[in-house]
C-alpha positions, 0 to 999 in steps of 0.5 A: 487516492494517492495516499499509498503512492511511493510508499512500498514497504511502509505501513498503509496510510489508511490503516489505523491502530494495531492494523497499521503495523500489519498492513504494508504497501506493495508495489507491482509493475504492469506494462512498465507502470507502477501500482502501489496498494495495500492488499489488506485494505484494497480488495 
């Protein structure tokens, strides 16, 4: 899903309720390509 793409530093779109404030989308760059993910939701 592309729900987190371009949302670095924002709340995770998959989280709900109180978790939404605690889950933040992170951005990492590997080989010149960006990856956006929520470390709490995506394992």
